[in-house]
ZAMARGU-4260 file (C-alpha; in steps of 0.2 Angstrom, whole numbers, plus 5000, padded with zeros to 4 digits):
<rodrens>
0) 4357/5025/4746 | 4368/5027/4761 | 4386/5030/4761 | 4389/5013/4768 | 4379/5005/4754
5) 4388/5015/4741 | 4405/5010/4748 | 4400/4992/4749 | 4394/4991/4731 | 4409/5000/4725
10) 4420/4986/4732 | 4409/4972/4726 | 4408/4965/4708 | 4391/4966/4700 | 4388/4947/4701
15) 4395/4936/4714 | 4399/4919/4708 | 4401/4904/4719 | 4414/4891/4715 | 4420/4875/4724
20) 4438/4877/4729 | 4452/4867/4721 | 4455/4851/4731 | 4472/4847/4723 | 4476/4828/4720
25) 4461/4823/4731 | 4449/4826/4717 | 4460/4817/4704 | 4461/4802/4715 | 4442/4802/4718
30) 4438/4803/4699 | 4450/4789/4696 | 4440/4777/4706 | 4423/4784/4700 | 4427/4785/4681
35) 4423/4768/4672 | 4438/4761/4664 | 4439/4758/4645 | 4443/4739/4648 | 4428/4736/4660
40) 4416/4722/4657 | 4398/4726/4652 | 4386/4730/4667 | 4372/4717/4666 | 4361/4728/4677
45) 4364/4742/4664 | 4363/4736/4646 | 4376/4745/4635 | 4385/4752/4651 | 4402/4749/4657
50) 4409/4746/4675 | 4427/4745/4682 | 4435/4730/4689 | 4437/4739/4705 | 4418/4742/4706
55) 4414/4724/4702 | 4424/4719/4718 | 4415/4732/4728 | 4398/4729/4720 | 4389/4726/4737
60) 4394/4743/4744 | 4396/4755/4729 | 4386/4770/4726 | 4381/4776/4709 | 4382/4794/4704
65) 4375/4792/4686 | 4364/4806/4681 | 4370/4818/4695 | 4373/4836/4690 | 4383/4851/4697
70) 4373/4867/4696 | 4380/4885/4698 | 4368/4898/4705 | 4373/4916/4701 | 4367/4928/4714
75) 4365/4947/4710 | 4372/4958/4724 | 4368/4975/4716 | 4351/4976/4724 | 4348/4993/4732
80) 4342/4992/4749 | 4327/5003/4754 | 4322/5008/4736 | 4304/5012/4732 | 4303/4997/4720
85) 4310/4985/4732 | 4298/4991/4746 | 4283/4989/4734 | 4289/4971/4729 | 4291/4967/4747
90) 4274/4972/4751 | 4267/4962/4737 | 4277/4946/4739 | 4288/4947/4755 | 4306/4951/4757
95) 4319/4944/4744 | 4327/4934/4758 | 4311/4925/4762 | 4307/4922/4744 | 4325/4915/4742
100) 4322/4903/4756 | 4306/4897/4749 | 4314/4894/4732 | 4328/4883/4741 | 4315/4874/4751
105) 4305/4869/4736 | 4321/4865/4726 | 4328/4854/4740 | 4312/4845/4743 | 4310/4841/4725
110) 4328/4835/4723 | 4325/4824/4739 | 4310/4816/4731 | 4319/4813/4715 | 4335/4806/4724
115) 4330/4797/4739 | 4348/4791/4741 | 4355/4795/4759 | 4371/4802/4752 | 4361/4814/4741
120) 4351/4820/4757 | 4367/4823/4766 | 4375/4834/4753 | 4359/4844/4749 | 4355/4847/4767
125) 4373/4851/4772 | 4374/4865/4759 | 4360/4876/4765 | 4353/4878/4783 | 4334/4877/4780
130) 4318/4880/4791 | 4305/4867/4792 | 4298/4862/4775 | 4280/4867/4772 | 4274/4858/4756
135) 4278/4857/4738 | 4272/4868/4724 | 4278/4873/4707 | 4295/4880/4707 | 4296/4898/4700
140) 4306/4901/4684 | 4315/4916/4691 | 4329/4918/4704 | 4327/4931/4717 | 4342/4943/4721
145) 4352/4940/4737 | 4364/4952/4745 | 4382/4948/4749 | 4380/4946/4768 | 4366/4934/4767
150) 4375/4924/4753 | 4391/4923/4764 | 4381/4917/4779 | 4371/4904/4770 | 4386/4896/4760
155) 4402/4900/4769 | 4400/4888/4783 | 4396/4873/4771 | 4411/4877/4760 | 4423/4878/4774
160) 4417/4861/4780 | 4421/4854/4763 | 4438/4862/4760 | 4454/4857/4768 | 4460/4875/4768
165) 4455/4892/4775 | 4442/4899/4762 | 4443/4916/4770 | 4459/4919/4760 | 4449/4920/4744
170) 4441/4936/4738 | 4424/4929/4735 | 4420/4931/4754 | 4409/4946/4757 | 4418/4963/4759
175) 4409/4965/4776 | 4415/4949/4783 | 4426/4949/4798 | 4441/4942/4788 | 4440/4956/4775
180) 4439/4969/4789 | 4453/4961/4798 | 4464/4961/4783 | 4463/4980/4781 | 4469/4982/4799
185) 4479/4967/4804 | 4490/4962/4789 | 4505/4971/4795 | 4520/4962/4802 | 4521/4975/4816
190) 4504/4970/4823 | 4506/4964/4841 | 4500/4946/4842 | 4492/4937/4857 | 4491/4919/4852
195) 4487/4908/4866 | 4485/4921/4879 | 4471/4919/4891 | 4459/4929/4902 | 4456/4920/4919
200) 4443/4925/4932 | 4449/4920/4950 | 4435/4919/4961 | 4442/4930/4975 | 4441/4949/4978
205) 4456/4951/4989 | 4472/4953/4979 | 4482/4957/4994 | 4482/4938/4999 | 4500/4932/4998
210) 4495/4917/4987 | 4486/4928/4975 | 4500/4941/4975 | 4512/4927/4971 | 4501/4920/4957
215) 4500/4937/4949 | 4519/4941/4951 | 4524/4924/4943 | 4510/4920/4930 | 4499/4936/4927
220) 4504/4949/4915 | 4491/4961/4920 | 4475/4963/4931 | 4461/4969/4920 | 4448/4971/4933
225) 4443/4968/4951 | 4424/4967/4953 | 4411/4958/4963 | 4413/4942/4953 | 4432/4940/4955
230) 4449/4946/4948 | 4452/4946/4930 | 4470/4942/4926 | 4478/4940/4909 | 4489/4924/4907
235) 4502/4924/4894 | 4504/4908/4883 | 4521/4903/4890 | 4513/4903/4908 | 4497/4894/4905
240) 4503/4877/4910 | 4513/4882/4925 | 4498/4893/4931 | 4486/4878/4930 | 4498/4868/4940
245) 4499/4882/4953 | 4480/4882/4954 | 4480/4863/4958 | 4490/4866/4973 | 4480/4880/4981
250) 4462/4882/4986 | 4457/4895/4974 | 4445/4892/4960 | 4445/4900/4943 | 4437/4900/4926
255) 4445/4903/4909 | 4435/4917/4901 | 4445/4919/4885 | 4454/4904/4879 | 4464/4912/4865
260) 4465/4931/4865 | 4470/4932/4847 | 4454/4924/4841 | 4444/4936/4853 | 4453/4951/4846
265) 4448/4945/4828 | 4430/4945/4834 | 4431/4964/4839 | 4435/4968/4821 | 4420/4959/4814
270) 4404/4967/4807 | 4387/4960/4812 | 4375/4956/4799 | 4360/4964/4808 | 4359/4976/4822
275) 4355/4968/4839 | 4338/4969/4845 | 4330/4974/4828 | 4319/4965/4816 | 4328/4958/4801
280) 4315/4962/4788 | 4318/4980/4785 | 4311/4987/4801 | 4326/4996/4806 | 4320/5013/4801
285) 4303/5011/4808 | 4310/5006/4826 | 4326/5016/4827 | 4327/5029/4813 | 4343/5037/4821
290) 4353/5022/4815 | 4352/5025/4797 | 4357/5043/4792 | 4361/5049/4774 | 4379/5051/4772
295) 4384/5044/4789 | 4398/5031/4789 | 4394/5025/4807 | 4383/5010/4807 | 4385/5003/4824
300) 4387/4986/4816 | 4406/4987/4820 | 4419/4998/4828 | 4425/5012/4818 | 4440/5023/4815
305) 4443/5040/4823 | 4440/5047/4806 | 4423/5039/4805 | 4419/5046/4822 | 4424/5064/4816
310) 4414/5062/4801 | 4399/5057/4812 | 4401/5073/4822 | 4401/5083/4806 | 4386/5074/4800
315) 4377/5079/4816 | 4382/5097/4813 | 4376/5097/4795 | 4359/5089/4800 | 4355/5098/4816
320) 4364/5115/4813 | 4351/5124/4825 | 4356/5112/4839 | 4373/5106/4837 | 4390/5115/4838
325) 4408/5107/4837 | 4421/5114/4849 | 4439/5109/4847 | 4446/5109/4865 | 4464/5104/4861
330) 4475/5092/4850 | 4485/5077/4855 | 4503/5074/4853 | 4500/5067/4836 | 4490/5082/4831
335) 4473/5074/4831 | 4459/5085/4837 | 4450/5083/4853 | 4432/5088/4847 | 4417/5091/4859
340) 4400/5091/4851 | 4388/5102/4860 | 4369/5099/4859 | 4358/5113/4866 | 4343/5125/4863
345) 4354/5139/4868 | 4345/5145/4883 | 4356/5153/4896 | 4347/5146/4911 | 4352/5128/4906
350) 4363/5117/4916 | 4377/5108/4907 | 4382/5089/4908 | 4398/5084/4901 | 4401/5066/4895
355) 4417/5058/4889 | 4422/5041/4883 | 4437/5031/4878 | 4451/5037/4890 | 4457/5019/4889
360) 4463/5016/4871 | 4458/4997/4871 | 4440/5002/4877 | 4431/5002/4860 | 4413/5000/4867
365) 4411/5016/4876 | 4415/5028/4861 | 4403/5017/4850 | 4389/5017/4863 | 4391/5036/4866
370) 4390/5040/4847 | 4374/5030/4847 | 4367/5040/4862 | 4371/5056/4853 | 4362/5050/4837
375) 4347/5046/4847 | 4347/5062/4856 | 4348/5073/4841 | 4335/5064/4831 | 4322/5064/4845
380) 4326/5082/4848 | 4323/5087/4830 | 4307/5076/4829 | 4300/5085/4844 | 4299/5068/4854
385) 4313/5072/4867 | 4307/5074/4885 | 4307/5091/4892 | 4320/5088/4905 | 4332/5082/4892
390) 4329/5098/4882 | 4333/5110/4896 | 4351/5104/4897 | 4366/5109/4887 | 4374/5092/4882
395) 4393/5091/4880 | 4400/5075/4872 | 4418/5070/4870 | 4416/5053/4861 | 4435/5049/4860
400) 4446/5057/4874 | 4461/5047/4868 | 4462/5046/4849 | 4480/5043/4847 | 4479/5027/4858
405) 4463/5022/4850 | 4470/5022/4833 | 4486/5013/4839 | 4475/5000/4847 | 4466/4997/4830
410) 4481/4996/4819 | 4495/4989/4830 | 4491/4983/4847 | 4473/4979/4851 | 4476/4979/4870
415) 4485/4996/4870 | 4478/5007/4884 | 4488/5023/4886 | 4490/5038/4875 | 4506/5039/4863
420) 4517/5051/4873 | 4535/5047/4872 | 4547/5045/4886 | 4565/5049/4880 | 4574/5041/4895
425) 4566/5024/4894 | 4561/5024/4876 | 4544/5019/4880 | 4527/5026/4874 | 4511/5031/4883
430) 4504/5038/4899 | 4488/5031/4907 | 4476/5046/4905 | 4465/5040/4919 | 4480/5041/4931
435) 4486/5058/4925 | 4473/5070/4934 | 4479/5080/4949 | 4468/5072/4963 | 4476/5057/4971
440) 4490/5057/4957 | 4504/5045/4961 | 4496/5035/4974 | 4495/5016/4975 | 4487/5009/4960
445) 4498/5019/4948 | 4516/5017/4943 | 4531/5028/4939 | 4538/5016/4926 | 4534/5023/4909
450) 4534/5005/4901 | 4519/5000/4912 | 4501/5001/4908 | 4497/5011/4924 | 4511/5024/4921
455) 4505/5040/4929 | 4515/5052/4919 | 4530/5063/4923 | 4518/5076/4932 | 4500/5080/4935
460) 4492/5085/4919 | 4507/5081/4909 | 4497/5075/4894 | 4488/5087/4881 | 4472/5076/4883
465) 4471/5078/4901 | 4476/5097/4901 | 4462/5100/4887 | 4449/5092/4898 | 4455/5101/4914
470) 4454/5118/4905 | 4438/5115/4897 | 4429/5109/4912 | 4436/5123/4923 | 4428/5135/4911
475) 4411/5127/4914 | 4412/5127/4933 | 4398/5140/4935 | 4385/5130/4926 | 4392/5112/4926
480) 4378/5101/4933 | 4385/5084/4930 | 4400/5075/4924 | 4400/5057/4917 | 4415/5047/4911
485) 4411/5031/4902 | 4423/5016/4901 | 4425/4998/4901 | 4421/4986/4909 | 4412/4979/4924
490) 4394/4985/4923 | 4396/4996/4938 | 4390/5014/4942 | 4403/5022/4953 | 4405/5039/4961
495) 4419/5047/4972 | 4429/5044/4981 | 4441/5031/4975 | 4456/5033/4986 | 4447/5030/5003
500) 4430/5027/5011 | 4426/5046/5013 | 4409/5054/5011 | 4406/5068/4999 | 4393/5082/5003
505) 4382/5076/4989 | 4385/5057/4992 | 4366/5054/4997 | 4361/5062/4981 | 4374/5052/4971
510) 4369/5036/4979 | 4350/5038/4976 | 4352/5043/4958 | 4364/5029/4955 | 4352/5016/4962
515) 4338/5023/4952 | 4349/5022/4936 | 4353/5004/4941 | 4334/5000/4942 | 4331/5008/4926
520) 4344/4998/4917 | 4337/4982/4924 | 4320/4987/4917 | 4327/4992/4900 | 4336/4975/4896
525) 4338/4965/4912 | 4356/4972/4913 | 4363/4969/4930 | 4373/4984/4936 | 4380/4988/4953
530) 4382/5005/4961 | 4393/5012/4975 | 4409/5022/4978 | 4424/5018/4968 | 4433/5013/4983
535) 4419/5000/4989 | 4417/4994/4971 | 4436/4990/4971 | 4438/5001/4955 | 4449/5014/4963
540) 4460/5023/4951 | 4472/5036/4958 | 4473/5051/4947 | 4456/5048/4938 | 4445/5062/4931
545) 4430/5059/4941 | 4438/5062/4958 | 4447/5077/4951 | 4430/5085/4945 | 4422/5081/4962
550) 4437/5089/4971 | 4439/5105/4960 | 4422/5109/4952 | 4409/5100/4963 | 4394/5098/4952
555) 4378/5089/4957 | 4383/5073/4949 | 4399/5064/4946 | 4400/5047/4939 | 4410/5034/4931
560) 4400/5021/4921 | 4408/5005/4917 | 4399/4997/4903 | 4397/4979/4898 | 4402/4966/4903
565) 4407/4957/4920 | 4422/4948/4913 | 4416/4936/4899 | 4424/4947/4886 | 4432/4961/4896
570) 4439/4974/4884 | 4436/4963/4869 | 4418/4965/4868 | 4411/4959/4851 | 4402/4973/4841
575) 4384/4966/4843 | 4384/4973/4860 | 4386/4991/4854 | 4367/4995/4851 | 4362/4987/4868
580) 4376/4997/4877 | 4371/5013/4867 | 4353/5011/4874 | 4360/5009/4891 | 4370/5025/4890
585) 4355/5035/4884 | 4345/5028/4898 | 4358/5033/4911 | 4359/5051/4904 | 4340/5052/4904
590) 4340/5047/4923 | 4353/5060/4927 | 4343/5073/4918 | 4327/5069/4928 | 4337/5071/4944
595) 4346/5087/4940 | 4339/5101/4950
</rodrens>
């Protein structure tokens, strides 16, 4: 049993009982009209029965409920996934979920035949979502077990439809539901809220236009991205109405990508029921065995803490001690370790490729996608299924380059992007790590205001995270063949330079390899990425890590890879994109390995 299963079962009672919520006075009023009165006259249609005076007046329209029953189904949630007995049972009679659906189909069909009343059909069909019925046979005497997530999915929506209150407040909801996960992270009064904030995409790419500058200055709190589709601007709730009026007076068009950021933030804390792109009938281990490891907390069904990522690295070290080494390259201001995992066969003639993720704290997708790629790489290497060109490289991975900011974004402010350095003069926290490297430091596109998200820092390499990266990469300069920095968002592969339209000595090789990577990603899952210099892709960032690596170390390949998406969710990508993005990261690294000379 995996660690996740043990943890889930520990938080779950042995039997999960489903109860209808209390409706208050509404139930009493309903029963008052439905219950026959003691003084009622005898019903001629039912000898010996009674009927109320109210019912006698509504005789033409009244609906009888005589003989109806309320049943309680108790579902066992202690089923051990992946056990030998369960696999044998599935081979003989199908999965428990399929058997449960078959039971419900037969039960509902029988009930509908016995109760043809239209109201009965409405209640029965509204309770459970069913596939097409396929005949009626004898109902089995036993009830099959059903796990908590399936029970939640099949019953919660119908109960919420019946209830006037938010049922997520009750503890019978599955522990893996989004509400339960949100409650562990977002129940503090110190949490920054974004009710009513919106993300707009303006269908323009020239932010220098006077009208756009005026719009941004008066209504937009931050520009998230400028890409080929337009400009993504965050609009605070208090400015939404005025911003719409402004847009009616100018010729610009726009789309509201996120209508309520607080709701979108909640979705980033959710846990998906099944991993995207996999079969739901127990085929995960057959198709992607690197997803399920004994003792590993990371599931790639949701975004995890820094502690879970550390535990993942340690699990990789324990499982692949002949390949894996963990190197601590520094510590943050809050004393969290910056840990690099090295995957190598130890041959001295190997080139090295360094990959980091999560320089921006609110970017949760790139650390999750990189850990997925690491798990796939180590598994295929151990099983002897990894291509030769991947095995002749020393891989260095830093899955979380900004752990302080990442944890703060998880627990306090979901849209926090800087680290947690403190400026005593202003009283503000944080430096944007992707503006703190030496090359281009302080140029337009950054700010000297410590309270802004684009704050460049008090000096070049003023932060422990950027200094640790600088020192470690300089120590690899003799054998560093490639540097890749993963981040969000934009679906773009960029390379230096970002400050101007200059040409590097290796730009032809960078361009051709980037184009090949884009073609490979399109073949992989129809992902539409673009490629070009940071300057031409309008993703220039003065003081970023890639330009500094190109300037000081000059490896063969230097790339920024901006993962999904193009503005539909922005930095608030739901977790069901993790596996798909992890496959894209692995495919991109495979392309680099093929081209590395």
